[in-house]
C-alpha positions in Angstrom: 239.4 126.8 7.3 240.1 128.6 10.6 238.4 131.8 11.9 241.0 134.3 10.3 240.5 132.7 6.9 236.7 132.8 7.3 237.0 136.5 8.1 239.1 137.0 5.0 236.4 135.2 2.9 233.8 137.4 4.5 235.7 140.5 3.5 235.8 139.2 -0.1 232.1 138.4 0.0 231.3 141.9 1.3 232.9 143.6 -1.7 230.1 142.9 -4.2 227.5 143.7 -1.5 229.2 147.0 -0.9 229.2 147.7 -4.6 225.6 146.8 -5.0 224.5 149.2 -2.3 226.7 152.0 -3.6 225.2 151.7 -7.1 221.6 151.2 -5.9 220.3 154.7 -6.8 216.7 153.7 -5.8 217.8 153.4 -2.2 218.5 156.8 -0.6 221.0 155.5 1.9 222.8 153.1 -0.4 226.1 155.0 -0.3 226.0 155.2 3.5 225.3 151.5 3.7 228.3 150.9 1.3 230.5 153.0 3.7 229.4 150.9 6.7 230.1 147.7 4.8 233.6 149.1 3.9 234.1 149.8 7.6 233.0 146.3 8.5 235.4 144.9 5.9 238.3 146.9 7.4 237.4 145.5 10.8 237.5 142.0 9.5 241.0 142.8 8.1 242.2 143.9 11.5 240.6 141.0 13.3 241.9 138.2 11.0 245.5 139.3 11.3 245.2 139.8 15.1 243.5 136.4 15.7 245.9 134.6 13.3 249.0 136.0 15.1 247.7 135.8 18.7 246.4 132.2 18.4 249.1 130.9 16.0 246.5 130.4 13.2 248.6 131.7 10.4 248.1 129.6 7.3 249.5 129.6 3.7 245.9 130.2 2.5 245.6 133.3 4.8 249.0 134.6 3.7 247.8 134.3 0.1 244.2 135.5 0.4 244.5 138.4 2.9 246.5 140.8 0.7 244.3 139.9 -2.3 241.2 140.7 -0.3 242.7 144.0 0.8 243.6 145.0 -2.8 240.2 143.9 -4.1 238.4 146.0 -1.4 240.4 149.2 -2.0 240.3 148.8 -5.8 236.5 148.2 -5.9 236.0 151.2 -3.5 238.1 153.5 -5.6 236.5 152.4 -8.8 233.1 153.2 -7.4 234.2 156.7 -6.2 236.0 157.4 -9.5 233.3 156.3 -11.9 230.6 158.4 -10.3 232.9 161.5 -10.2 233.2 161.8 -6.4 237.0 161.6 -7.0 237.4 163.8 -10.0 239.0 162.6 -13.2 241.8 162.3 -14.0 243.1 162.5 -10.4 241.3 159.4 -9.3 242.5 157.4 -12.2 246.1 158.5 -11.6 245.8 157.7 -7.9 244.4 154.3 -8.6 247.2 153.6 -11.0 249.8 154.6 -8.4 248.1 152.4 -5.8 247.8 149.4 -8.1 251.4 149.9 -9.3 252.8 149.9 -5.8 250.8 146.8 -4.9 252.0 145.1 -8.0 255.7 145.9 -7.4 255.5 144.8 -3.7 253.8 141.6 -4.8 256.5 140.9 -7.3 259.2 141.6 -4.7 257.5 139.2 -2.3 257.3 136.5 -5.0 261.0 137.0 -5.8 261.9 136.8 -2.1 259.8 133.7 -1.7 261.7 131.9 -4.4 264.8 132.4 -2.2 262.9 131.3 0.9 262.7 134.8 2.3 259.6 136.6 3.5 259.0 140.3 3.1 256.8 141.4 5.9 254.6 144.5 5.9 256.5 147.4 7.3 255.2 150.3 9.4 255.2 152.7 6.5 252.9 150.4 4.6 250.6 150.1 7.6 250.4 153.9 8.0 249.7 154.2 4.3 246.8 151.7 4.7 245.4 153.7 7.7 245.3 156.9 5.7 243.9 155.2 2.7 241.1 153.5 4.6 240.1 156.6 6.5 240.2 158.7 3.3 238.0 156.2 1.5 235.4 156.4 4.4 235.4 160.2 4.1 235.0 160.0 0.4 232.1 157.5 0.6 230.4 159.9 3.0 231.1 162.7 0.5 229.4 160.6 -2.2 226.4 160.2 -0.1 226.5 163.9 0.8 226.3 164.8 -2.9 222.9 163.1 -2.9 221.6 163.4 0.6 222.9 166.7 1.9 224.0 165.3 5.2 226.5 168.2 5.6 226.2 171.6 4.0 227.8 175.0 3.8 231.3 175.5 5.4 231.0 172.1 7.1 230.8 170.4 3.7 233.8 172.3 2.4 235.9 171.4 5.4 234.8 167.8 5.3 235.6 167.5 1.5 238.9 169.2 1.9 239.8 166.8 4.8 238.8 163.8 2.8 240.7 164.7 -0.3 243.7 165.8 1.8 243.8 162.4 3.6 243.5 160.7 0.2 246.4 162.8 -1.2 248.5 161.9 1.8 247.7 158.3 1.3 248.8 158.4 -2.3 252.1 160.2 -1.4 252.6 157.5 1.3 251.9 154.9 -1.3 254.7 156.2 -3.5 257.1 156.5 -0.5 256.2 153.0 0.8 256.7 151.5 -2.7 260.1 153.1 -3.0 261.0 152.0 0.5 260.2 148.4 -0.4 262.3 148.6 -3.6 265.3 150.2 -1.7 265.1 147.7 1.2 265.0 144.8 -1.2 267.3 145.9 -4.0 269.4 142.8 -3.4 266.7 140.7 -5.0 267.4 142.3 -8.4 271.0 141.0 -8.4 
């Protein structure tokens, strides 16, 4: 149980805490606290990978848990934002389905590669997709708070909302492209 693995477990622990604050209607700043917890969770993701590689602390447990923690964090966040209507139906549900499908396909490809003693590393396109996805979720968390707390109003609110949804749309498009890229790059696994 090294530091990167502890950070991964911390990220998993933060998910229900984030959900609790997001759903806590009696606390005015719950959605902002949830956004801050999401940001802290993202930072733990960046730190655990950096520390593991820099100090040669990569473990099988970390390789297994890190992507699961990432998927749980994004899925939980999107479920919160979809169920309260911040991301309107049916677009949020379709986007979540696309994101989960891509993650499922990449996971299957990685398992297939592992049976042949190959490793499919994360590519730059996947990292760019994650960056857009995380930033858009932060924007949309703030939009959710803004629907209750009127942090931003008027034209600023419109610009902020359009920016958040545009970033989210770009992340979904990148999710599709990244998924197709993994399939094309690894089509030999299907033979």
